[in-house]
Structure formats: structure tokens, C-alpha cells
C-alpha positions as CSV (number, residue, x, y, z in Angstrom):
1,X,-7.1,-23.5,-91.1
2,X,-9.9,-25.2,-88.9
3,X,-11.5,-23.3,-86.0
4,X,-11.5,-25.1,-82.8
5,X,-14.1,-24.4,-79.5
6,X,-12.2,-24.0,-76.4
7,X,-14.5,-26.7,-74.1
8,X,-16.4,-25.6,-71.2
9,X,-15.5,-27.0,-67.9
10,X,-18.4,-29.6,-66.8
11,X,-20.8,-28.0,-64.2
12,X,-19.7,-28.9,-60.4
13,X,-21.4,-31.9,-58.6
14,X,-23.4,-31.1,-55.2
15,X,-21.3,-32.6,-52.3
16,X,-24.0,-31.9,-49.7
17,X,-27.1,-34.5,-49.8
18,X,-29.1,-32.0,-47.7
19,X,-29.2,-29.2,-49.9
20,X,-32.1,-27.4,-51.0
21,X,-34.1,-28.7,-54.0
22,X,-32.6,-29.4,-57.1
23,X,-33.8,-28.0,-60.2
24,X,-35.1,-30.7,-62.5
25,X,-36.5,-29.4,-65.1
26,X,-34.9,-26.7,-67.3
27,X,-37.7,-24.1,-66.9
28,X,-38.1,-23.7,-63.3
29,X,-34.6,-23.1,-63.2
30,X,-35.3,-20.1,-65.4
31,X,-38.5,-18.4,-64.3
32,X,-37.9,-15.2,-65.7
33,X,-36.4,-16.5,-69.4
34,X,-33.8,-14.6,-68.6
35,X,-30.9,-17.1,-69.1
36,X,-32.8,-19.1,-72.1
37,X,-32.8,-15.9,-73.8
38,X,-28.9,-15.7,-73.8
39,X,-28.1,-19.1,-74.8
40,X,-30.5,-18.8,-77.4
41,X,-28.5,-16.0,-78.6
42,X,-31.0,-13.2,-78.3
43,X,-30.9,-10.2,-76.0
44,X,-31.9,-10.4,-72.2
45,X,-33.0,-6.9,-72.1
46,X,-30.4,-6.0,-69.3
47,X,-27.2,-3.9,-69.7
48,X,-24.7,-6.3,-68.5
49,X,-24.4,-10.1,-67.9
50,X,-24.0,-9.3,-64.0
51,X,-27.6,-7.6,-64.5
52,X,-29.1,-10.8,-66.5
53,X,-27.6,-13.1,-63.4
54,X,-29.2,-11.0,-60.6
55,X,-32.3,-10.6,-62.5
56,X,-32.4,-14.5,-62.8
57,X,-30.9,-14.3,-59.5
58,X,-34.4,-12.7,-58.0
59,X,-36.5,-14.3,-59.8
60,X,-35.5,-18.2,-58.9
61,X,-38.1,-19.2,-56.3
62,X,-37.0,-19.7,-53.1
63,X,-37.1,-23.8,-52.9
64,X,-34.5,-23.8,-55.8
65,X,-30.7,-23.4,-55.0
66,X,-29.5,-21.2,-57.5
67,X,-26.3,-23.8,-57.8
68,X,-28.6,-26.3,-58.5
69,X,-30.3,-24.0,-61.0
70,X,-27.3,-22.6,-62.6
71,X,-25.7,-26.3,-62.8
72,X,-29.1,-27.3,-65.0
73,X,-29.1,-24.7,-66.9
74,X,-25.2,-24.8,-68.2
75,X,-26.0,-28.6,-69.1
76,X,-29.0,-27.5,-71.0
77,X,-26.8,-24.9,-72.9
78,X,-24.0,-27.6,-73.3
79,X,-26.7,-29.8,-74.9
80,X,-27.9,-27.5,-77.7
81,X,-24.3,-26.6,-78.4
82,X,-24.5,-24.8,-81.7
83,X,-22.9,-21.6,-83.2
84,X,-20.4,-19.5,-81.3
85,X,-22.1,-17.5,-78.2
86,X,-21.8,-13.8,-78.1
87,X,-19.6,-12.1,-75.5
88,X,-22.6,-11.3,-73.8
89,X,-23.8,-15.1,-73.7
90,X,-19.8,-16.0,-72.3
91,X,-20.0,-13.3,-70.1
92,X,-23.5,-14.8,-68.5
93,X,-22.0,-18.8,-68.9
94,X,-19.0,-17.8,-67.0
95,X,-21.1,-16.4,-63.9
96,X,-23.1,-19.4,-63.8
97,X,-20.2,-21.5,-63.5
98,X,-18.9,-19.5,-60.4
99,X,-22.2,-19.6,-59.3
100,X,-22.6,-23.3,-59.7
101,X,-19.3,-23.6,-58.2
102,X,-19.9,-22.0,-54.7
103,X,-20.5,-23.9,-51.2
104,X,-23.7,-24.0,-50.2
105,X,-22.5,-21.5,-47.1
106,X,-21.3,-18.8,-49.6
107,X,-25.0,-18.9,-50.7
108,X,-26.6,-18.9,-47.9
109,X,-26.1,-15.1,-47.4
110,X,-27.8,-14.5,-51.2
111,X,-30.7,-17.1,-50.1
112,X,-31.4,-16.1,-46.7
113,X,-31.6,-12.0,-47.9
114,X,-34.4,-13.2,-51.0
115,X,-36.7,-14.9,-48.3
116,X,-36.4,-11.6,-46.1
117,X,-37.8,-10.1,-49.3
118,X,-41.8,-9.2,-49.0
């Protein structure tokens, strides 16, 4: 009996030409390295997938749109596909897919709160 993996949904494409600077390079999309550790099969240091995503979003520079960054991280993960992921990694990926699909208006509140941070 062969094992088949369920294909992941493709990251959504941006629709607004005036979105914040897209994240073109993987390292700048993951400034704390949290997501990279999870995608590489290592523990992020945070107790839950949501905590990992929150730490990642807080660490993103203000000029980087979280939806663009999430799409870049998902693209890198898809290009590196290897052994099955942990449940933790699957949860993080699912949250990244949700963030990547969010319209700019939904992320505006998060982005404005990050800008008020000292």
C-alpha cells in the first residue's frame, strides 16, 4: 500500500498593486527564524503554533506585509518538500495559508498596531 500526501493549497496571489513592499527573499520574511525552524522540523521555542505565528508577525519589519511574507514562506516550504511534517509544522503552515489569504483591510489593524509599538 503506498502512502500519498495531500497536496497543499497554492499560496494566494496578491490582487492589490499598491500593497506594502513584497517580501522577495526568504530570510527577510522570517527575521527571527521561527518559521524556518518549524519548516525544517525543529522546535520553534514557542508552546503553540499560534504563539509561533504571533512571534513571527511581531518580528516582521513594518515595511513587510505579513500576507506577502506568508506567501514567500509557503513558496520556500513547497520548494523544499521532504519527509512528512510534525503536527506543529502542519498547524503553522495552516496559519500561514490563512494569513496569506487575508485581504489587506483585515491586516490593516495588525499593521497599524505594529507601527504604534515603541
